[in-house]
N, C-alpha and C positions, 0 to 999 in steps of 0.2 A: 504494500500500500504506500503510495507516494503522497506526501503532504503538500508539495508545491513550495515548501520552504527549504532553502539550501543551507548548508552548514554556515556559509559566509553571512547569511541573514541573521544568524543567532549568536555566532561565536564572539568572544571577546578578542578584539584585535590587538590590544596592548595588555596582555596578562602581566600580573606582578611577577617580577623575576629577581633572583639573587645570584651572586657568583658562587661557585662550588666550594669556595674556601670559608664561607660563613658558618657560624655555629648553628646547631639545631635550635638553641635558645633564640637566636636572632630570627631564624625561620618562623618559629612559633609566634614571636612578637609581630613579625610582618603579616602573618596570617590573621592574627587578632586585630591588628590595626586596620587592615584592609578588608576585613570580613570575607576572607576567601578560604577555601579548603585545600588549595594546592598552590604551589609556586613553581614557576619554570626556572630551571637552573641554567644559567648562561655564563659562558666565558668568552671574552672577545666577541661579543654580539652574536655568538652562535649557541643555539640550544643544545644542552648536554643531557638533560633529563628532567624529571619531575620529582617533587617531594610532596606528599599529601599528609593531612592530619592523621589518617590511618597509618601511614608509614611510620610516623613519629611515635604513635601510641603502640603499635604492634611490634615494630622492629627495635624500638629503643626503650620506652618507658616500661612496657610489660616485661621486658627482659632484664630490668634493673640497671640499664646502662645510663650513665649520667649525661643528660643532653647538654649540660653546660660545657663539657670538655670535648665533645665530638663535633666533627664537621659534617655538613650536609653531603659532601662527596662520598662519605662512607655509607650512607643509607639511601641516597636518591635512587630512583628507578631509572635505569638507562635503556632497558628493553621495553620500548613504548609502542603500543599500537597507535596508528594514526589514521586519519581520514582526509579525503580531499575536500577543500572548501566548496566544491561544486556538487558534492553528494547531497542527497535528500536527508533531512534530519531523521526520517524514519530509519534509514540505513544506519545512521550513527547510533540511534537508540538501540537497535538490534545488536550492533557490535558491542555497545556498552553493556547491555543486558547479558549477552552470552559470555562476555569476558569478566563480568562482575567488576566493572570500573565505573567511575563517575566523572572522569576527566579525559578528554580525547583531543590531543593536539591536531590541528588542521595543518597539513603540509602540502605545499605546492612547489614543484621543481626542486625538491630536496630541502626546502627552507620552511620553517614553522612560521605560519602567517596568522595563527590565532589559536585559541583554546576554547573548546566547546565543553560545557558542563551539563550534567543531567538536569540541573535546575534551569539552565538556558532553554533546553528542549521543552521541559514540562511547562514553563512559563508561556511559551509560544503555542504549544499543542497539548494542553492538559489531558485530552482524551487518550493520549498515548500511554498514560499511566498504567492502563490495563496490561500492556505488554510487559511491564516490570514485575507485576504481582507474583508470578510464578517463581521468581528468583529470590523473593524475600524470605528470610528465615524468621519465623515467629517463635518467641520464647513461650513455653507452655501451650503450644499449638493445640494439643488435644482438648483443652478446656475452652477454646475459643470457637465462636460460631463461624469458622472460615468456609464451611461447606455450602453455606447459603449464598445465593446470588442476589444481591440487592437490586440490581437492575437487570432487565432482560436484554438490554442492548450493550454491545461491547465490540471489540476487535476480535475476530476469530483467530485463535492461536494455531489453527491449521493452515488456512490460506491467507491470513492477514487482512481480510476484507471486513469492513464494518457490517454488522448485522443487528437488526432490531429484535431478533429472536434467537438468543444465544442459549446453548445448552451445555451443561457440564458433563463430559464424557471422560471417564478414566482420569479425572483430575484436570482436564484441559477444557477451556471454554471454546466451544465450536459452533459454527453456523449450522443451519439445518442440513446443507449439502455435505459438509465435512463429517457431521455427526452420523449421517446415514452411511457414509463410506466406512466408518469405524465399526458399524454393526455387522 
């Protein structure tokens, strides 16, 4: 399903960046000051990687590592999935969902030209939220009413088309056509 919105319509063209030799403490302060969940790591005007709030919590704090003494270069993510600024945001969301990431650099001709976040996409196309639901991990899931469908309309998880009559089949929300193919 294409939305008609391109990555370049929604991405941040000047994401907050820091050099790779700054401390994790400085990164956390930059994130807090700018209300962002990720920083682009740049050296000599070239993108080298990303560091996210989750990276700092999971790779550093949770392991008892002192963030005051460590550099971002030791914990930044350098193997980064990217997307073209000309791709539809639907494709970006699917990539983010399937890779369990919330930040996606937009790269054109080998150069990072922007950063797309999950919030950017959902602010523009909130109905795409349904595509993410299956990846969410819920604590105490068995005691929550997650099996009920609040609305009968949603995006089919089989074909990606919008349907006004969605049915849950084997844990997936499917349109009538896809549901009948599963039977």
